[in-house]
N, C-alpha and C positions, 0 to 999 in steps of 0.2 A: 744722581740717584732718583729713582721714581718715588713719588709720594705713596705712603701707605694707604691702602684702600679702606681700612677699617678705622680711620681717624678722621673726624670732621675738621672744619676750618678753625675750630678753637682747640684742637688737640685732644678732644674727648673721643672715647670709643663710640663707634657708630656702625650699625649693620649696613652693609652695602645694599643699595637699591638696585635689584636686578630686574625690576618690572619692565624695563624697556629693552632688555636683551631678547634675542631670538630663541625660541624653543628649539633645541637640538638634541639628538641622541649623543650622549656623552658617556665616556667610560674612563676609568682609572684603574691602574694596577699598582700594587705596593708589595714589598717583600721585607722580611726581617729574619733574624736568626737568634737562637738561644744556644749558648755554649753549655754543654753538660759534661759531667764526668763519664768515663767509659761505662762504669757500673750503672749509672742512671739511664744512659742510652740503651743499654742491654735490657734493663727492666721495662722500658717503654716498648722496645721492639718485641719483647716476649709477652707484653701485656700483663705484667706481674706486679704493678704498683697497687697498693691497697686502695687508693682512691678510684681506681678503674681505668678505663680505656682513655688514656691521656689525649691521643690524637683526635679521637672522635669528639670528646668533650670540648677540646680547644677549638675544633672546627665549628661546632655549634655556637660556642661563645663568640667567635669571630663574626659569624653571620649576625647574631643578635647585636653585637657592638656596632656594626655598620648601620643597622636600623635605628640605633639610639644616639648616633653621633651628634645631632643638633641639640640634644638634651645635655650633652657633656661639654660641648665647646660653645661658649656663650654667643658668639657672633656668627656661628655657622648656620646657614639656611637649612630649613627642614625640607628635604627633597624626597620625592617619591622614587623609590628604587625599583627598577625593572628586574634586576638580577644581581645576586651576590654569590660569588664562588670563593671558597676558602680551602686551600690545600696545605697540609702539613706533612713533611716527610723528613726522615733522618738523613743526615750527611755524615761525614767522617767524625765530626766533633760535636754534633748537636742536632737541633731540629730547625729546619727552614720552614717559614710560613709565607704563603703567597696568597694574595687576594685580588679579585677582579670585581669591580662594581660598575654596574651600568644603570643609567637613568635617562629619562627624556625630560629635559627641563631647561632652565635658564642659567644654571650654574653647574660647575663640575662636581665630580665625586671623589676628588683626591682625599679629602678629609675622612670620608667614609672608608676608603681603602686603607688609609693609614691607621685609623682607629681599629678597623677589623684585624689587621695584622698585629697591632700592639696588644689588644686584648687577648687574641689567640695565644701569643707568646707569654703574656702574664698568666694565663690559665695554665700553661705548661709549668711555669714557675711555681704557681700555687700548688699544683698537684704533685710536684717533685721536691718541694722545699724540705720535707722531712728526711729525705735521703741524700740531698745534695745542697751543701751550703756555699758552693762556689759558682753558681750559675751566673751567666752574664748575657743580658739581652743587648743585641747590637745590630747595626746595619739596617735599621728601619728606614725605608725610603720609598718615595714614589718612583716606580720604574717606567711608567708609561701613562700618558693621558691623551685622549682623543675627543674630538667632536666632529660630528657629521652634519 
């Protein structure tokens, strides 16, 4: 088993030093899902929820979340983001969220992509909680990461 990168020789939490790493174009994609009742899904599709346009608000929340990731996750590096894209769309049983984050730097953007998707889905949850008590967020994962 490999050693954890965020633990020092004394077993204490430590931010990884990426200063010696090469600056590269990096990208990460993540996805997730929220299961909804048929009624809630129809309200979203028809834009009839009292709180407004669920998919647009969740998209903006996801973009903002990517930009705030290092403030939320203690040992995550603050990286300059070149691009953030968040898409949300209905499937048969809920809403799928997908994000793509690109940066030019010394560390990857996986945490930003995961945070983006997670907050987008939590926003859907928040906006629908008055009408759906059985929502489930699941399948949040990194689907791709690259560096050039």
